[in-house]
N, C-alpha and C positions, 0 to 999 in steps of 0.2 A: 033359607039358607040351606036345610036340607033336602027340602023340598027338589033342588036343582042342581045338589051337588055340591054345594059351591065348599070353597074350604076358609074362606076370606074375603074381602074387604081394602081395594086401593083408595084411600082419601085422595080427589083429585082435584081441589082448592086452592085455585093456583097463587090468587090474588088477593087476598083478605087484609081488608083496610086499605086498597089501593082504589084513595078516589077518582082515578083515571077509567078502573072498570066496573065503577061500582060501587063498591065494599067503601063500608064505614070503619070509624079508628077502632070501635066494640067489636068489629070481627075477629081484628086478634086471639081475643077470651072469647071468644061466640066459636070460633074452632077448636080452642085447647077442652070444651067446653063440650062439644059434641062429642072430640076425638075420647074425651072420658067419660058419658054417658055411653056410646059405641060400646069402647073396653067392657062395662061393666053388664051390657046387656049380652056380648056375646061371651065374656067368659074367659077359661082359658079355649072353649073349646074351637074358639076363629080365632083366624089372622087378620093381624089388623095393621095396615101400613098405610103412611100418608106422603108426597112427595113436597119439597121445599123448595121454595123458586131459586133460579142459580146466578141470579144477581142480587147486589145489593138491597136496592129500591124497592126489589118487592120482597126478598127473605125479612127486611125492616119490618115487614105485617105479620109477620107468623112469630112463634113463639117455640124455636126446637126444644130448648133448654126442657121446658114445660113438657113437651109430648113423647120427648128419646123414652122414656120409662114404661114409656102406656103403649106404644106402639111396638109390633112385634119388627117394622124397617121402619125406616125415612129415607129418602130418594129423592135425590135431585133430578127437578125436570129441567130439562136442557133440548129441547127441539132446535131443528137447523134454523139458522138465523130465517125464519121466517118466509122461505124461498117457498118450499109447499103449503101455505095459506096464500099465495099469489102466485102461482098457478107458471114458476119459472123452477120447475124442479120437476127433473124426469122423472121420480120416484114414482109410482102407482100411473106414470102416463101404459096403456097399452100398447102392445109394438104393432106396426104393420104387420102384414103378408106378405 
């Protein structure tokens, strides 16, 4: 972290425990364990944040209550309605000269 000048880390485990995304039920507790281990390693020197799923279907695989006192921030992950992943968005499309 010091070598590259990082101030902390932001965890982006979007779908723990979601079987349709390759998760397992125990991933809910695994995410909390990961956050706890990272906080212990970082101490107060580095920040630590994590995303939260924006909908109930995926949020139920997370335990924000267990993570809120460990992280600096919990952020709601809300991408555009899959438009960029399917190529239907002008975002990032180069303009023609």
